BALO-671272 format. One line per field, with one value per residue (C-alpha): x, y, z; residue number from 1. Coordinates in nm, 4 decimals. Last residue first. Example, Ala and Ser with C-alpha at 12.3 -4.5 7.8 and 13.67 -1.06 7.14 Angstrom:
! residues 2
xx <- c(1.3670 | 1.2300)
yy <- c(-0.1060 | -0.4500)
zz <- c(0.7140 | 0.7800)
num <- c(2 | 1)
***
This chain:
! residues 271
xx <- c(10.9105 | 10.9704 | 10.8966 | 10.6216 | 10.4702 | 10.5533 | 10.3577 | 10.0642 | 10.0648 | 10.0847 | 9.7589 | 9.7165 | 9.4211 | 9.5891 | 9.4261 | 9.6007 | 9.8169 | 9.8422 | 10.1309 | 10.3235 | 10.7153 | 10.8148 | 10.9823 | 11.0146 | 11.3973 | 11.4527 | 11.2097 | 11.4290 | 11.7475 | 11.6088 | 11.4684 | 11.8080 | 11.9932 | 11.7379 | 11.8202 | 12.1800 | 12.2148 | 12.0049 | 12.2338 | 12.5410 | 12.4195 | 12.2682 | 11.9182 | 11.9504 | 11.6828 | 11.4179 | 11.5747 | 11.6633 | 11.2752 | 11.1324 | 10.9646 | 11.2737 | 11.3716 | 11.3067 | 11.6124 | 11.9074 | 11.9448 | 12.0084 | 12.2283 | 12.4690 | 12.5714 | 12.6364 | 12.5702 | 12.3290 | 12.4890 | 12.3240 | 12.4305 | 12.1119 | 12.1802 | 11.9722 | 12.1630 | 12.4165 | 12.2815 | 12.5684 | 12.8235 | 12.6632 | 12.5928 | 13.0041 | 13.0895 | 12.8945 | 13.0107 | 13.3814 | 13.3250 | 13.1640 | 13.4649 | 13.7318 | 13.6315 | 13.6569 | 13.3411 | 13.1094 | 12.8012 | 12.5106 | 12.2722 | 12.3515 | 11.9910 | 11.8531 | 11.5759 | 11.3482 | 11.0606 | 10.7240 | 10.5405 | 10.4093 | 10.2366 | 10.0076 | 10.1529 | 10.4745 | 10.5939 | 10.5287 | 10.7215 | 10.9826 | 11.0069 | 11.0196 | 11.3272 | 11.5031 | 11.4634 | 11.6044 | 11.9128 | 11.9512 | 11.9910 | 12.3567 | 12.4321 | 12.3128 | 12.5212 | 12.8395 | 12.7986 | 12.6827 | 12.3293 | 12.1069 | 11.8001 | 11.5668 | 11.3469 | 11.0262 | 10.9079 | 10.5313 | 10.3982 | 10.0653 | 10.1247 | 10.4499 | 10.3180 | 10.0193 | 10.2618 | 10.5015 | 10.2448 | 10.0149 | 10.3362 | 10.7229 | 10.9332 | 11.1340 | 10.8096 | 10.7530 | 10.7490 | 10.5504 | 10.6218 | 10.3614 | 10.4357 | 10.2592 | 9.9469 | 9.5988 | 9.5085 | 9.5780 | 9.3777 | 9.1094 | 9.3212 | 9.5416 | 9.2726 | 9.2623 | 9.6215 | 9.6270 | 9.3944 | 9.5369 | 9.7178 | 9.4116 | 9.2461 | 8.8906 | 8.9471 | 9.0271 | 9.3707 | 9.3033 | 9.2723 | 9.5917 | 9.6997 | 9.4072 | 9.5922 | 9.9034 | 9.8035 | 9.5949 | 9.8762 | 9.8470 | 10.0171 | 10.0093 | 9.8706 | 10.0629 | 10.0818 | 10.4039 | 10.5391 | 10.8289 | 10.6586 | 10.2840 | 9.9676 | 9.7264 | 9.5077 | 9.3367 | 8.9806 | 9.0917 | 9.1440 | 8.8152 | 8.7245 | 8.9825 | 8.7676 | 8.9896 | 9.3062 | 9.1882 | 9.0810 | 9.4231 | 9.5996 | 9.4945 | 9.1786 | 9.1477 | 9.4770 | 9.7311 | 10.0868 | 10.2016 | 10.5436 | 10.7166 | 10.9390 | 10.6722 | 10.4585 | 10.7765 | 10.8413 | 10.4596 | 10.5913 | 10.3085 | 10.4867 | 10.3062 | 10.3390 | 10.2308 | 10.3844 | 10.2092 | 10.3755 | 10.2881 | 10.5869 | 10.7527 | 11.1026 | 11.1044 | 10.8652 | 11.0407 | 11.3328 | 11.0836 | 10.9865 | 11.3392 | 11.3832 | 11.0889 | 11.1342 | 11.4446 | 11.4499 | 11.1938 | 11.3905 | 11.7588 | 11.8792 | 11.8215 | 11.6218 | 11.6962 | 11.4077 | 11.4118 | 11.1569 | 11.0752 | 10.7256 | 10.7476 | 10.4205 | 10.4091 | 10.0577)
yy <- c(8.0971 | 8.4804 | 8.3627 | 8.1706 | 8.5090 | 8.6924 | 8.4644 | 8.4825 | 8.8298 | 8.8649 | 8.6900 | 8.7395 | 8.8681 | 9.1160 | 9.4593 | 9.7374 | 9.9845 | 10.2830 | 10.5172 | 10.4206 | 10.4634 | 10.7116 | 10.9669 | 10.8348 | 10.8274 | 11.1708 | 11.2409 | 11.0281 | 11.1568 | 11.5134 | 11.4300 | 11.2597 | 11.5957 | 11.7698 | 11.5091 | 11.5503 | 11.9600 | 11.9477 | 11.7561 | 11.8849 | 12.2369 | 12.5262 | 12.5234 | 12.4034 | 12.3798 | 12.4590 | 12.2554 | 11.9845 | 11.9426 | 12.1143 | 12.0103 | 12.1622 | 11.8336 | 11.6691 | 11.9240 | 11.7776 | 11.4343 | 11.5780 | 11.8742 | 11.6150 | 11.5143 | 11.1794 | 11.1940 | 11.1153 | 10.9428 | 11.0339 | 10.7907 | 10.5467 | 10.2017 | 9.9657 | 9.9679 | 9.6754 | 9.5529 | 9.3279 | 9.5780 | 9.8518 | 9.7418 | 9.6019 | 9.9675 | 10.1363 | 9.9071 | 9.9280 | 10.3368 | 10.3305 | 10.0810 | 10.2790 | 10.5862 | 10.9833 | 10.9201 | 10.9494 | 10.8284 | 10.7911 | 10.7223 | 10.5008 | 10.5031 | 10.1361 | 10.0872 | 9.8023 | 9.8162 | 9.6867 | 9.6063 | 9.2429 | 9.4110 | 9.1452 | 8.7979 | 8.6842 | 9.0789 | 9.1046 | 8.7869 | 8.9414 | 9.2232 | 9.0553 | 8.8445 | 9.1760 | 9.3290 | 9.0386 | 9.0301 | 9.3859 | 9.3280 | 9.2370 | 9.5703 | 9.7261 | 9.4788 | 9.5833 | 9.9977 | 10.2591 | 10.2697 | 10.1537 | 10.3569 | 10.1271 | 10.2658 | 10.0165 | 10.1658 | 10.2074 | 10.1427 | 10.0058 | 9.6637 | 9.7552 | 9.9843 | 9.7179 | 9.4523 | 9.6552 | 9.7379 | 9.4309 | 9.2604 | 9.2332 | 9.4924 | 9.7844 | 10.0251 | 10.1842 | 10.5479 | 10.5872 | 10.8364 | 11.0005 | 11.1823 | 11.3814 | 11.4905 | 11.5364 | 11.3327 | 11.0239 | 11.1393 | 10.8795 | 10.5978 | 10.6375 | 10.4507 | 10.1922 | 10.1396 | 10.1479 | 9.9042 | 9.6172 | 9.4180 | 9.3343 | 9.1604 | 9.1047 | 9.1931 | 8.9484 | 8.9696 | 9.3649 | 9.3694 | 9.3291 | 9.6564 | 9.8501 | 9.7551 | 9.8778 | 10.1916 | 10.2885 | 10.5112 | 10.7500 | 10.7936 | 11.0793 | 11.1353 | 11.4169 | 11.7076 | 11.8631 | 12.2704 | 12.1667 | 12.1346 | 12.0147 | 12.0483 | 11.7784 | 11.4556 | 11.2389 | 11.3796 | 11.3127 | 10.9316 | 10.8376 | 10.6740 | 10.3983 | 10.3080 | 10.1079 | 10.1645 | 10.5581 | 10.5382 | 10.3895 | 10.6756 | 10.9017 | 11.1391 | 11.3942 | 11.5117 | 11.6549 | 11.5914 | 11.7270 | 11.8919 | 11.7253 | 11.4983 | 11.4177 | 11.2375 | 11.0596 | 10.9198 | 10.7899 | 10.4804 | 10.3171 | 10.3211 | 10.3951 | 10.7573 | 10.8793 | 11.1994 | 11.3267 | 11.5310 | 11.7877 | 11.8786 | 12.2215 | 12.0829 | 12.2242 | 11.9712 | 11.7064 | 11.8055 | 11.8531 | 11.4863 | 11.3650 | 11.5364 | 11.3968 | 11.0029 | 11.0076 | 11.1399 | 10.8524 | 10.5575 | 10.6492 | 10.3505 | 10.3341 | 10.0162 | 9.7159 | 9.5603 | 9.8637 | 10.0244 | 10.3607 | 10.3129 | 10.4920 | 10.5877 | 10.7800 | 10.9826)
zz <- c(9.1291 | 8.9786 | 8.6326 | 8.7657 | 8.8970 | 8.5982 | 8.3857 | 8.6580 | 8.6376 | 8.2655 | 8.1917 | 7.7921 | 7.6290 | 7.3826 | 7.4992 | 7.2593 | 7.3032 | 7.0442 | 7.0428 | 6.7173 | 6.6767 | 6.3900 | 6.5869 | 6.9701 | 6.8864 | 6.8589 | 7.1531 | 7.3947 | 7.2656 | 7.3505 | 7.6687 | 7.7828 | 7.6627 | 7.9097 | 8.2145 | 8.1662 | 8.1487 | 8.4316 | 8.6577 | 8.5158 | 8.7001 | 8.5458 | 8.6394 | 9.0097 | 9.1888 | 8.9234 | 8.6484 | 8.9030 | 9.0056 | 9.3064 | 9.6012 | 9.8036 | 9.9501 | 9.6007 | 9.4583 | 9.7262 | 9.5714 | 9.2319 | 9.3706 | 9.5098 | 9.1738 | 9.0592 | 8.6571 | 8.4572 | 8.1269 | 7.7878 | 7.5186 | 7.5557 | 7.6231 | 7.4068 | 7.1017 | 7.2303 | 7.5842 | 7.6762 | 7.5414 | 7.6361 | 7.9823 | 8.0050 | 7.9140 | 8.1693 | 8.4234 | 8.3727 | 8.3249 | 8.6645 | 8.8400 | 8.6965 | 8.8697 | 8.7495 | 8.5079 | 8.8287 | 8.6920 | 8.9269 | 8.6573 | 8.3381 | 8.1388 | 7.9727 | 7.7080 | 7.6783 | 7.4185 | 7.4894 | 7.1344 | 7.2574 | 7.5681 | 7.7268 | 7.7333 | 7.5762 | 7.5821 | 7.9511 | 8.0138 | 7.8183 | 7.9368 | 8.3074 | 8.2040 | 8.0737 | 8.3983 | 8.5990 | 8.3626 | 8.4356 | 8.7957 | 8.7609 | 8.6122 | 8.9590 | 9.1825 | 8.9783 | 9.0385 | 8.7818 | 8.9041 | 8.5682 | 8.5254 | 8.3486 | 8.1072 | 8.0027 | 7.6842 | 7.5087 | 7.8428 | 7.9719 | 8.0122 | 8.1622 | 8.4184 | 8.4964 | 8.5357 | 8.7784 | 9.0172 | 8.9600 | 9.1362 | 9.1418 | 9.3157 | 9.2943 | 9.3250 | 8.9588 | 8.8590 | 8.5607 | 8.3016 | 8.0691 | 7.7605 | 7.4786 | 7.7150 | 7.6954 | 7.4138 | 7.5873 | 7.8898 | 7.9044 | 7.7349 | 8.0739 | 8.2608 | 8.0678 | 8.0745 | 8.4198 | 8.4991 | 8.2306 | 8.4471 | 8.6490 | 8.3293 | 8.5376 | 8.9094 | 9.2287 | 9.1925 | 9.1700 | 9.5513 | 9.6352 | 9.4443 | 9.6200 | 9.9537 | 9.8556 | 9.7055 | 10.0464 | 10.1797 | 9.8913 | 9.5358 | 9.3276 | 8.9846 | 8.8709 | 8.6177 | 8.4722 | 8.4541 | 8.6781 | 8.9814 | 9.0284 | 8.9085 | 9.0140 | 8.8447 | 9.0312 | 8.9150 | 8.5664 | 8.6399 | 8.7433 | 8.4186 | 8.5474 | 8.8640 | 9.1089 | 8.9645 | 8.9614 | 9.3323 | 9.4474 | 9.1881 | 9.4134 | 9.4748 | 9.7620 | 9.8102 | 10.0604 | 9.9795 | 9.6205 | 9.6356 | 9.3704 | 9.5334 | 9.7933 | 9.5217 | 9.3665 | 9.6938 | 9.7862 | 9.9695 | 9.7836 | 9.4729 | 9.1420 | 9.1490 | 8.7627 | 8.6044 | 8.3215 | 8.0630 | 7.7618 | 7.5640 | 7.4980 | 7.4790 | 7.8718 | 7.9558 | 7.8369 | 8.0487 | 8.3522 | 8.2624 | 8.2709 | 8.5942 | 8.7530 | 8.6581 | 8.6391 | 9.0452 | 9.0846 | 8.9535 | 9.0461 | 9.1573 | 9.4961 | 9.4892 | 9.2503 | 9.0579 | 8.8288 | 8.6275 | 8.4901 | 8.2875 | 7.9699 | 7.7959 | 7.4709 | 7.4283)
num <- c(271 | 270 | 269 | 268 | 267 | 266 | 265 | 264 | 263 | 262 | 261 | 260 | 259 | 258 | 257 | 256 | 255 | 254 | 253 | 252 | 251 | 250 | 249 | 248 | 247 | 246 | 245 | 244 | 243 | 242 | 241 | 240 | 239 | 238 | 237 | 236 | 235 | 234 | 233 | 232 | 231 | 230 | 229 | 228 | 227 | 226 | 225 | 224 | 223 | 222 | 221 | 220 | 219 | 218 | 217 | 216 | 215 | 214 | 213 | 212 | 211 | 210 | 209 | 208 | 207 | 206 | 205 | 204 | 203 | 202 | 201 | 200 | 199 | 198 | 197 | 196 | 195 | 194 | 193 | 192 | 191 | 190 | 189 | 188 | 187 | 186 | 185 | 184 | 183 | 182 | 181 | 180 | 179 | 178 | 177 | 176 | 175 | 174 | 173 | 172 | 171 | 170 | 169 | 168 | 167 | 166 | 165 | 164 | 163 | 162 | 161 | 160 | 159 | 158 | 157 | 156 | 155 | 154 | 153 | 152 | 151 | 150 | 149 | 148 | 147 | 146 | 145 | 144 | 143 | 142 | 141 | 140 | 139 | 138 | 137 | 136 | 135 | 134 | 133 | 132 | 131 | 130 | 129 | 128 | 127 | 126 | 125 | 124 | 123 | 122 | 121 | 120 | 119 | 118 | 117 | 116 | 115 | 114 | 113 | 112 | 111 | 110 | 109 | 108 | 107 | 106 | 105 | 104 | 103 | 102 | 101 | 100 | 99 | 98 | 97 | 96 | 95 | 94 | 93 | 92 | 91 | 90 | 89 | 88 | 87 | 86 | 85 | 84 | 83 | 82 | 81 | 80 | 79 | 78 | 77 | 76 | 75 | 74 | 73 | 72 | 71 | 70 | 69 | 68 | 67 | 66 | 65 | 64 | 63 | 62 | 61 | 60 | 59 | 58 | 57 | 56 | 55 | 54 | 53 | 52 | 51 | 50 | 49 | 48 | 47 | 46 | 45 | 44 | 43 | 42 | 41 | 40 | 39 | 38 | 37 | 36 | 35 | 34 | 33 | 32 | 31 | 30 | 29 | 28 | 27 | 26 | 25 | 24 | 23 | 22 | 21 | 20 | 19 | 18 | 17 | 16 | 15 | 14 | 13 | 12 | 11 | 10 | 9 | 8 | 7 | 6 | 5 | 4 | 3 | 2 | 1)
***
């Protein structure tokens, strides 16, 4: 199972949209996909039509062996581990546990043979949520909104990724996908060009366009493939899924415990 942590320290760049619709694009290619809501606000859960739940990610982080009880079917032919309001408190409790950065990675081992891809929707903040996602992941996937302030935030993500590589996950790869791209504007083209110059080989060729259809789909509890199958958004996320699958060929999927303390390192980075 390949694990992608969809992460950015800037909000509103398309993390949840990318998690949901990239997952749907992978399903359209015949892949088994699990999406995970690691944000206490629960936006991912709402976007795929999951509201009333018994067991959630909060329970999984406390008891990793319970993970199968927290998986629900959702839109787009995917499965989801939803978030509940209790997640914020559970993330605080992790500080008192042994190897807190490894809770999600431990849980995902129980379902690694059931899915081809796991996509984790991360909150826009440092803390145990981010360290759990990046420790578990093969790839940190950063949505880059094609605006100047989002470009500035790439440096923060690079720092965080290096901290994780130095502690719990030396094999973590960093990749960037441009989102909310309007090819008609000089500014969007300048941001995309600067990103590719600053991060050679790390920015996917596929770009996600700015389209109202991507904003409307979550309100219906649907993926873009279900809501607007002939839209530019559907084409873009299917193309991104294909590009990711091609790149993943030949990469290993095994994560191992290295004994590092990712949280203390990130705390120092943020200080």
